[in-house]
TIBAKOL-573892 format. One record per residue (C-alpha): residue number from 1; residue in one letter; x, y, z. Coordinates in steps of 0.5 Angstrom, whole numbers, plus 2048, in hexadecimal, padded with zeros to 3 digits. Layout:
+-----+------+------+-------+-----+
! seq ! type ! east ! north !  up !
+-----+------+------+-------+-----+
! NUM !    a !    X !     Y !   Z !
...
+-----+------+------+-------+-----+
//
This chain:
+-----+------+------+-------+-----+
! seq ! type ! east ! north !  up !
+-----+------+------+-------+-----+
!   1 !    m !  800 !   800 ! 800 !
!   2 !    n !  803 !   807 ! 7FE !
!   3 !    r !  803 !   80D ! 803 !
!   4 !    i !  804 !   814 ! 801 !
!   5 !    g !  808 !   819 ! 805 !
!   6 !    v !  80D !   81E ! 806 !
!   7 !    l !  814 !   81E ! 808 !
!   8 !    a !  818 !   824 ! 80B !
!   9 !    i !  81F !   824 ! 80A !
!  10 !    v !  824 !   828 ! 80D !
!  11 !    v !  82B !   829 ! 80A !
!  12 !    e !  830 !   82C ! 80E !
!  13 !    d !  836 !   829 ! 80B !
!  14 !    l !  836 !   82B ! 804 !
!  15 !    d !  83B !   826 ! 801 !
!  16 !    s !  836 !   821 ! 802 !
!  17 !    a !  831 !   825 ! 7FD !
!  18 !    m !  833 !   821 ! 7F7 !
!  19 !    s !  832 !   81A ! 7FB !
!  20 !    l !  82C !   81C ! 7FD !
!  21 !    n !  82A !   81E ! 7F6 !
!  22 !    e !  82C !   817 ! 7F3 !
!  23 !    i !  828 !   814 ! 7F8 !
!  24 !    l !  822 !   818 ! 7F7 !
!  25 !    h !  823 !   816 ! 7EF !
!  26 !    d !  824 !   80F ! 7F1 !
!  27 !    y !  81D !   80F ! 7F4 !
!  28 !    r !  81A !   814 ! 7EF !
!  29 !    h !  814 !   80F ! 7EE !
!  30 !    l !  812 !   810 ! 7F5 !
!  31 !    v !  812 !   818 ! 7F5 !
!  32 !    i !  80C !   81C ! 7F3 !
!  33 !    g !  80F !   823 ! 7F4 !
!  34 !    r !  815 !   826 ! 7F7 !
!  35 !    m !  817 !   82D ! 7FA !
!  36 !    g !  81D !   830 ! 7FC !
!  37 !    l !  820 !   836 ! 7FF !
!  38 !    p !  827 !   838 ! 800 !
!  39 !    l !  828 !   83C ! 806 !
!  40 !    k !  82F !   83E ! 804 !
!  41 !    e !  830 !   843 ! 809 !
!  42 !    r !  82F !   83E ! 80E !
!  43 !    g !  833 !   838 ! 80A !
!  44 !    i !  82D !   833 ! 80A !
!  45 !    s !  828 !   831 ! 805 !
!  46 !    l !  821 !   82F ! 807 !
!  47 !    l !  81D !   82A ! 803 !
!  48 !    s !  816 !   828 ! 803 !
!  49 !    v !  814 !   821 ! 7FE !
!  50 !    l !  80D !   81F ! 7FD !
!  51 !    i !  80D !   817 ! 7FC !
!  52 !    e !  809 !   811 ! 7FB !
!  53 !    g !  80B !   80A ! 7FC !
!  54 !    t !  80B !   804 ! 800 !
!  55 !    t !  80D !   805 ! 807 !
!  56 !    d !  814 !   800 ! 806 !
!  57 !    d !  815 !   805 ! 800 !
!  58 !    i !  815 !   80B ! 804 !
!  59 !    g !  819 !   808 ! 809 !
!  60 !    g !  81E !   806 ! 805 !
!  61 !    l !  81E !   80D ! 802 !
!  62 !    t !  81E !   811 ! 809 !
!  63 !    g !  823 !   80C ! 80B !
!  64 !    k !  828 !   80E ! 806 !
!  65 !    i !  827 !   815 ! 807 !
!  66 !    g !  828 !   815 ! 80E !
!  67 !    a !  82F !   811 ! 80D !
!  68 !    l !  832 !   817 ! 80A !
!  69 !    k !  836 !   81C ! 80E !
!  70 !    g !  833 !   822 ! 810 !
!  71 !    v !  82C !   820 ! 80E !
!  72 !    t !  826 !   81F ! 812 !
!  73 !    v !  81F !   81C ! 80F !
!  74 !    k !  818 !   81C ! 812 !
!  75 !    s !  812 !   819 ! 80F !
!  76 !    a !  80B !   81A ! 810 !
!  77 !    l !  806 !   815 ! 80C !
!  78 !    t !  7FF !   813 ! 80B !
!  79 !    k !  7FD !   80D ! 810 !
!  80 !    q !  7F9 !   80A ! 80A !
!  81 !    h !  7F8 !   80C ! 803 !
+-----+------+------+-------+-----+
//
């Protein structure tokens, strides 16, 4: 069963940005849309990514993102859909 949700991603180590984009590209079949805001004066980036997929697929995506240095990810998902 697919679930719909949003990922909130905070990138504090901008050297991880390329790896983050590669992961999001690998999981592009889950991505409905995304918005990123670079806060250059603070040296961080904030992203929100709308997703749809199985709990396992979303867990795989968030696990890979969360393993990146200086990157934090939190998810909010529908209970059912």
